[in-house]
C-alpha positions as CSV (number, residue, x, y, z in Angstrom):
1,M,-0.4,-0.1,0.0
2,I,1.3,3.7,-0.7
3,S,1.7,6.1,2.0
4,I,1.0,9.8,2.5
5,D,3.0,10.2,5.4
6,T,6.3,11.0,3.1
7,A,4.8,13.4,1.0
8,V,3.0,15.4,3.7
9,R,6.4,15.6,6.1
10,V,8.5,16.3,3.5
11,A,5.7,19.4,2.4
12,S,5.8,20.0,6.2
13,E,9.4,20.8,6.5
14,L,9.3,23.6,3.7
15,D,11.2,26.5,4.1
16,L,10.5,29.8,3.0
17,V,14.2,31.3,2.6
18,H,14.7,28.4,0.4
19,V,11.7,29.4,-2.3
20,P,12.2,31.3,-5.0
21,E,11.0,34.8,-5.1
22,Q,9.1,34.3,-8.5
23,T,7.3,31.2,-6.3
24,L,6.7,33.4,-3.4
25,R,5.2,36.0,-5.9
26,R,2.8,32.8,-7.3
27,A,2.0,31.9,-3.7
28,R,0.9,35.3,-2.7
29,L,-1.3,35.7,-6.6
30,V,-3.2,32.2,-5.6
31,I,-4.1,33.2,-2.7
32,A,-5.4,36.9,-3.9
33,D,-7.0,35.1,-6.8
34,T,-9.1,32.8,-4.3
35,V,-10.2,35.2,-2.4
36,A,-11.5,37.8,-5.3
37,V,-12.8,34.7,-6.8
38,A,-14.7,33.5,-3.9
39,T,-15.8,37.3,-3.0
40,A,-17.5,37.6,-6.7
41,G,-19.2,34.3,-6.0
42,A,-20.7,35.3,-2.7
43,R,-22.8,37.6,-4.9
44,T,-24.8,34.5,-6.9
45,A,-28.2,34.2,-5.6
46,E,-27.6,30.5,-4.0
47,I,-25.2,32.2,-1.5
48,A,-26.5,35.1,-1.0
49,A,-29.6,32.9,-0.2
50,L,-27.6,30.6,2.7
51,V,-26.0,33.1,4.3
52,A,-29.6,35.4,4.6
53,L,-30.7,32.1,5.9
54,D,-27.1,31.4,8.1
55,E,-27.7,35.2,10.1
56,R,-31.2,34.5,10.7
57,D,-29.8,31.3,12.8
58,A,-26.7,33.5,13.6
59,L,-24.5,30.7,12.0
60,V,-22.5,34.4,10.6
61,T,-22.8,37.4,12.3
62,P,-21.7,41.1,11.5
63,A,-18.3,41.5,11.6
64,D,-18.6,44.8,13.8
65,R,-20.9,42.2,16.5
66,A,-19.2,38.9,16.0
67,G,-20.7,36.2,17.8
68,P,-19.1,33.5,19.9
69,G,-16.0,32.0,18.6
70,H,-16.6,33.5,15.0
71,T,-12.9,34.3,14.6
72,A,-13.2,34.1,10.4
73,T,-14.1,36.4,7.4
74,V,-16.9,35.5,5.1
75,L,-16.2,37.0,2.0
76,T,-19.7,38.4,1.4
77,T,-20.7,42.4,1.1
78,P,-20.9,43.3,3.8
79,R,-18.7,41.6,5.3
80,L,-19.6,38.6,7.7
81,R,-17.9,36.2,10.2
82,A,-18.1,32.9,11.0
83,H,-16.6,30.1,12.8
84,P,-13.3,28.8,10.9
85,A,-14.8,26.0,9.7
86,Y,-18.6,27.4,8.5
87,A,-16.3,30.5,6.9
88,A,-14.6,28.2,4.8
89,F,-17.4,25.9,3.9
90,L,-18.8,29.4,2.5
91,N,-16.4,30.8,1.1
92,A,-14.5,27.4,-0.3
93,T,-18.5,26.8,-2.1
94,A,-18.6,30.5,-2.8
95,G,-15.4,29.9,-5.0
96,T,-16.0,27.5,-7.5
97,S,-19.7,29.0,-8.3
98,L,-18.6,31.2,-11.3
99,E,-15.8,28.6,-12.7
100,L,-13.4,31.2,-12.4
101,D,-11.2,29.5,-9.4
102,E,-7.7,28.4,-9.9
103,G,-6.2,24.9,-10.3
104,M,-3.5,21.8,-12.1
105,R,-2.8,19.5,-14.3
106,P,-3.8,16.7,-15.1
107,T,-6.4,17.8,-13.3
108,G,-7.7,19.4,-10.1
109,H,-7.8,22.5,-8.0
110,P,-5.8,22.9,-4.8
111,G,-6.3,26.7,-4.2
112,M,-10.1,26.1,-3.5
113,H,-9.4,23.7,-1.1
114,V,-6.8,24.5,0.9
115,I,-6.8,28.8,0.7
116,P,-10.3,28.9,2.3
117,A,-9.4,26.7,5.1
118,A,-5.9,27.6,5.4
119,L,-7.5,31.8,5.4
120,A,-9.6,31.1,8.1
121,V,-7.5,28.9,10.8
122,A,-5.0,31.8,10.0
123,E,-7.4,34.3,11.1
124,R,-8.3,32.6,14.0
125,V,-5.0,32.4,15.4
126,H,-3.3,35.5,13.8
127,A,-0.3,33.8,12.5
128,P,1.8,36.2,10.5
129,G,1.4,36.4,6.8
130,A,4.4,34.4,6.0
131,D,3.6,31.5,7.8
132,L,0.2,31.4,5.7
133,V,1.8,31.7,2.6
134,R,4.1,28.8,4.1
135,A,0.8,26.6,4.8
136,V,-0.3,26.9,1.9
137,L,2.6,26.0,-0.2
138,A,2.8,23.0,2.1
139,G,-1.0,21.8,1.8
140,Y,-0.8,23.1,-2.5
141,E,2.1,20.5,-2.7
142,V,0.7,17.5,-1.0
143,S,-2.6,18.2,-2.8
144,S,-0.9,18.3,-6.2
145,R,1.0,15.1,-5.3
146,L,-2.2,13.5,-4.7
147,F,-3.6,14.8,-8.3
148,R,-0.8,13.4,-9.8
149,T,-0.6,9.9,-7.9
150,F,-3.9,9.2,-9.0
151,R,-6.3,8.9,-12.1
152,L,-9.6,9.0,-10.8
153,R,-12.5,7.0,-13.1
154,Q,-14.4,8.2,-15.9
155,G,-17.3,10.4,-14.1
156,V,-16.0,10.8,-10.8
157,H,-15.1,15.1,-10.3
158,P,-11.5,16.2,-9.0
159,H,-13.2,18.8,-6.3
160,G,-14.4,17.5,-2.3
161,H,-11.9,15.0,-1.4
162,I,-7.8,15.4,-2.4
163,G,-7.7,18.9,-2.0
164,A,-9.1,18.5,1.5
165,V,-5.9,16.3,2.4
166,G,-3.9,19.6,1.3
167,A,-6.2,21.5,3.2
168,A,-5.4,19.4,6.6
169,V,-1.6,20.0,6.4
170,A,-2.5,23.5,5.9
171,V,-4.6,24.2,9.1
172,A,-2.6,21.6,10.9
173,L,0.7,23.7,10.2
174,L,-0.9,26.8,11.2
175,D,-2.8,25.8,14.3
176,G,-0.1,23.4,15.4
177,T,-1.8,19.7,15.0
178,D,0.7,17.0,13.7
179,P,-0.2,17.2,10.0
180,V,0.3,13.5,9.0
181,T,-2.2,13.4,11.7
182,A,-4.6,15.6,10.3
183,A,-3.7,14.7,6.9
184,T,-4.6,10.8,7.3
185,I,-8.2,11.5,9.7
186,A,-9.2,14.1,6.3
187,A,-8.2,11.1,3.4
188,T,-10.6,8.4,5.9
189,S,-13.1,10.4,4.7
190,P,-13.3,12.0,1.1
191,L,-16.6,12.8,-0.5
192,L,-17.4,11.0,-3.8
193,S,-18.1,13.5,-6.0
194,V,-19.6,13.0,-9.6
195,W,-19.4,14.8,-13.1
196,Q,-22.8,14.3,-13.5
197,A,-24.3,17.2,-11.1
198,C,-22.0,19.9,-13.3
199,Y,-23.9,18.4,-16.3
200,D,-27.0,19.1,-14.5
201,G,-25.8,22.4,-14.0
202,A,-26.7,21.0,-9.9
203,T,-25.3,24.1,-7.9
204,A,-25.0,22.1,-5.0
205,R,-21.9,20.6,-6.5
206,N,-20.2,24.4,-6.3
207,A,-20.2,23.0,-2.8
208,Y,-18.0,20.0,-2.9
209,T,-14.9,22.2,-2.4
210,G,-17.0,23.8,0.7
211,Y,-17.3,20.6,2.5
212,A,-13.4,19.9,1.8
213,A,-12.2,23.4,2.9
214,Q,-14.5,22.9,6.5
215,S,-12.8,18.8,6.4
216,G,-9.8,20.1,6.2
217,I,-10.6,22.0,9.2
218,R,-12.5,19.5,10.8
219,A,-9.5,17.0,10.6
220,S,-7.7,19.2,12.6
221,A,-9.5,19.7,15.5
222,L,-10.1,15.8,15.5
223,A,-6.4,15.3,15.7
224,R,-6.1,17.1,18.8
225,A,-9.2,15.5,20.4
226,E,-6.9,12.0,19.2
227,F,-9.2,10.6,17.3
228,T,-7.2,8.1,14.6
229,G,-7.5,8.0,10.7
230,S,-6.9,4.9,8.1
231,A,-3.5,5.1,6.6
232,D,-4.8,3.0,3.7
233,A,-8.0,5.1,3.0
234,L,-7.2,7.0,0.4
235,E,-5.3,4.1,-1.6
236,V,-8.3,2.4,-1.4
237,A,-10.8,5.1,-1.9
238,F,-8.9,6.3,-5.3
239,G,-6.4,3.9,-5.9
240,Q,-9.0,1.0,-6.0
241,I,-12.4,2.2,-5.9
242,A,-12.8,5.5,-7.7
243,G,-9.2,5.8,-9.7
244,E,-6.2,4.4,-9.6
245,I,-2.7,4.7,-9.1
246,V,-0.3,6.2,-11.7
247,D,2.6,7.8,-10.2
248,G,2.9,6.2,-6.9
249,S,6.8,8.4,-7.1
250,A,5.4,11.5,-6.9
251,L,4.7,11.0,-2.8
252,T,8.4,10.0,-2.1
253,E,9.6,12.6,-4.1
254,P,12.2,14.9,-2.4
255,L,11.1,18.6,-2.3
256,R,11.9,21.0,-4.5
257,Y,12.3,24.1,-4.7
258,D,12.5,24.9,-7.8
259,D,9.5,23.0,-9.2
260,L,7.0,22.9,-6.3
261,G,3.5,22.2,-7.4
262,I,1.9,25.6,-7.2
263,S,4.7,26.9,-10.0
264,R,3.0,24.8,-12.1
265,N,-0.8,26.0,-11.6
266,Y,-2.7,27.8,-14.2
267,F,-5.2,30.9,-13.4
268,K,-8.5,31.1,-15.2
269,V,-10.1,34.6,-17.8
270,H,-12.8,32.3,-19.1
271,S,-15.6,31.7,-16.6
272,A,-16.0,27.9,-17.6
273,C,-15.0,24.5,-16.9
274,A,-10.8,24.8,-17.8
275,L,-10.7,21.5,-20.1
276,S,-12.7,24.3,-22.3
277,H,-10.7,27.1,-22.3
278,S,-7.9,26.2,-25.2
279,A,-10.9,25.8,-27.1
280,V,-12.7,29.2,-26.0
281,E,-9.9,30.8,-26.6
282,A,-9.7,29.8,-30.5
283,A,-13.1,30.8,-31.2
284,L,-12.5,34.5,-29.6
285,A,-9.4,34.8,-32.1
286,I,-12.1,34.0,-35.1
287,T,-14.2,37.2,-35.6
288,P,-17.8,36.8,-34.2
289,V,-20.1,35.3,-36.7
290,R,-24.3,35.8,-37.2
291,P,-25.4,32.7,-35.2
292,E,-27.5,31.8,-38.7
293,K,-25.0,31.8,-40.4
294,I,-22.5,29.5,-39.2
295,R,-23.3,25.9,-40.8
296,Q,-20.8,24.1,-38.2
297,V,-18.3,24.5,-36.2
298,R,-15.7,21.5,-35.9
299,V,-13.5,21.5,-32.3
300,D,-10.1,19.3,-32.6
301,T,-8.3,18.6,-29.5
302,V,-6.8,16.5,-26.5
303,A,-9.1,13.2,-25.4
304,V,-9.8,14.9,-21.4
305,N,-11.6,17.9,-22.5
306,L,-14.6,15.2,-24.0
307,K,-15.2,15.3,-20.7
308,I,-17.4,17.9,-21.7
309,D,-18.3,17.3,-25.2
310,R,-22.3,17.5,-24.4
311,Q,-25.5,20.0,-24.7
312,P,-26.4,21.6,-21.6
313,A,-29.3,21.7,-19.6
314,A,-31.4,25.3,-20.1
315,N,-29.2,27.0,-16.8
316,D,-25.6,28.6,-16.7
317,L,-24.1,26.2,-14.8
318,S,-24.6,23.7,-17.1
319,G,-23.3,25.8,-20.1
320,R,-19.6,26.6,-18.2
321,F,-19.3,22.2,-18.4
322,S,-20.7,22.0,-22.0
323,L,-17.4,22.1,-24.7
324,P,-19.8,23.2,-27.5
325,Y,-21.5,25.4,-25.6
326,A,-18.7,27.6,-24.4
327,V,-17.3,27.6,-27.5
328,A,-20.7,29.1,-28.5
329,T,-20.4,31.6,-26.7
330,A,-17.4,32.9,-27.9
331,L,-18.3,32.8,-31.9
332,V,-21.3,34.0,-31.0
333,L,-20.5,36.8,-28.2
334,G,-16.9,37.4,-28.6
335,R,-16.8,37.0,-25.2
336,S,-16.1,34.5,-22.1
337,D,-16.8,36.6,-18.9
338,V,-19.2,35.8,-16.0
339,A,-22.1,37.1,-18.1
340,A,-21.5,36.0,-20.8
341,F,-22.0,32.6,-19.7
342,R,-25.6,33.5,-18.6
343,F,-27.7,30.9,-20.8
344,R,-29.0,32.0,-24.0
345,P,-31.2,30.2,-26.2
346,E,-29.5,31.3,-29.5
347,V,-26.3,30.1,-28.4
348,A,-27.6,26.8,-27.3
349,A,-28.5,26.7,-31.2
350,V,-25.1,27.4,-32.7
351,A,-23.6,24.9,-29.9
352,E,-25.5,22.1,-31.4
353,K,-23.5,22.8,-34.2
354,V,-20.1,21.8,-32.6
355,R,-18.3,18.6,-33.5
356,V,-15.5,17.5,-31.0
357,S,-12.9,15.1,-32.1
358,V,-9.8,14.3,-30.9
359,L,-6.5,15.1,-32.8
360,P,-3.6,12.0,-32.0
361,E,-0.7,15.1,-32.5
362,F,-2.5,16.8,-30.3
363,E,-3.0,14.2,-27.9
364,A,0.5,13.2,-27.8
365,Q,1.1,17.4,-26.2
366,W,-1.2,16.4,-23.1
367,P,-1.4,17.5,-20.3
368,E,1.9,19.7,-20.1
369,S,0.1,21.3,-23.5
370,A,-3.6,20.9,-24.0
371,P,-4.6,22.2,-27.8
372,A,-7.4,23.0,-29.5
373,R,-8.4,24.1,-32.6
374,V,-11.8,25.8,-33.8
375,T,-12.9,26.0,-37.4
376,V,-16.0,27.4,-38.1
377,V,-17.6,26.9,-41.3
378,T,-20.1,29.3,-43.1
379,D,-21.2,29.8,-46.7
380,D,-18.5,31.7,-47.3
381,G,-16.2,29.7,-46.9
382,S,-14.1,28.5,-43.0
383,T,-12.0,30.3,-40.5
384,A,-9.8,28.4,-38.1
385,A,-7.6,29.4,-35.2
386,T,-5.4,27.3,-33.3
387,V,-4.4,27.7,-29.5
388,Q,-1.9,25.6,-27.6
389,N,-2.4,26.3,-24.4
390,P,-4.8,29.4,-23.0
391,R,-4.1,32.3,-21.0
392,G,-3.5,32.2,-17.4
393,H,-1.3,28.9,-18.3
394,H,2.7,28.9,-16.3
395,T,3.3,28.4,-20.1
396,R,1.4,31.5,-20.8
397,P,1.7,33.9,-17.1
398,L,-0.8,36.9,-17.3
399,T,0.7,40.1,-16.8
400,E,1.2,42.0,-13.2
401,A,-1.7,44.5,-14.2
402,E,-3.9,41.6,-15.8
403,H,-3.9,39.9,-12.0
404,Q,-4.7,43.1,-10.4
405,E,-7.4,44.2,-13.6
406,K,-9.2,40.6,-12.5
407,F,-8.5,40.8,-8.7
408,A,-10.5,44.4,-8.9
409,T,-13.2,43.5,-11.2
410,L,-14.1,40.3,-8.9
411,V,-14.2,41.8,-5.5
412,G,-16.2,45.1,-7.3
413,D,-15.3,47.5,-5.1
414,R,-12.8,49.2,-6.0
415,R,-11.6,50.7,-3.1
416,T,-11.9,47.6,-1.0
417,A,-9.8,45.8,-4.0
418,T,-6.8,48.6,-3.8
419,A,-6.8,47.8,0.1
420,W,-6.6,44.0,-0.5
421,W,-4.4,43.7,-3.1
422,E,-1.7,46.3,-1.1
423,R,-2.1,43.8,1.7
424,F,-1.7,40.4,-0.2
425,D,0.9,41.8,-2.4
426,G,3.0,42.5,1.0
427,L,1.8,39.3,2.8
428,L,5.0,38.5,3.8
429,E,5.2,41.5,6.0
430,V,1.6,41.1,7.5
431,T,2.3,40.9,11.1
432,D,-1.3,39.7,11.4
433,C,-4.2,37.9,9.4
434,A,-6.8,38.7,11.5
435,D,-6.0,42.3,9.9
436,L,-6.7,41.2,6.5
437,F,-9.6,41.9,5.7
438,E,-9.7,45.2,7.8
439,G,-11.2,48.2,6.5
440,G,-13.3,46.7,3.3
441,K,-17.2,46.9,2.7
């Protein structure tokens, strides 16, 4: 049986002194991006309604009248407070609502599992910013190694389980719990999340990350209470039942400061499943076409993207998980922002004309690259565009200005965004994470 002990110990010994400046910078960007994405997601109708119910039941309280134990920020407007485990649940759930959260290949989104949990606990224990950065780097490292170790079976979604182990590591490092014990407990009770909920557009799916972030915090508490976990549970769950082992060595490799997992992430600029992004970007490179003029759209890409080669249900979330609909959105509207993915029947009609196929020469490049070629056929001829990797992938990094503009747009209030950006930019110098969100609307 394989063991996560080595990976957790190695990651937990991470020393910021040895982390390259560009990786420290990337960690701060990942934390800031996660906060902004969760803040925007908290404005969705479902999160707003849930928070209103929670406020009535005193599960969340106003920041200036925080209830007992409500030490963590809920990223609503205006800001609220909650117990760290529940704040992590709400923020991580909000964070996947708009499909703008960062991730990594082959498949996983460590940030939205690890960071809401780490932030909530960093506020509670008044951790300095450097401790938060170290915890996030370690938790992300464990999660990324686990995503490399296992290949999930068809139908099993990557949210809600492996990321909880990384969250537990980050939390344990912040609150002084043994990280191996906490990680083992988190690994003992994974969530069985499924892609079908994404295809249906079932918004309860957004809570996958919320449950995992919450689990990371509870796992640390269970460890302090001397609960025990199963050392073999994760392999049974994802090496036998819900997946298979493809690279067991990922769990035993020494720490490489010049190639930490977070350094190979991607940031999203399109409000849709990451598997669609190369094709969306290729479609955006083609001059928008009137829907009635389109006869056929062909998408050549890699095999993993066939997971979302399906027509959407008539709702926003399902459209974000439909490759044909995402491409049609880009072709018809010439945009891929949050508002562009409100479900539109005229876009769905174009999506029905999209045909997706795997191109062997593209497939050979996965996961280092995820190429896609989009060809639009009209009565006047055809136009094609190809994208190797979308903007935001670590091989095509966003500029500082692009990161800051995404952050400001998602946070919403420009004054708040400016103040927060400066704090996350200087996170290593922050003396108390409980002050990170002070002064915002």
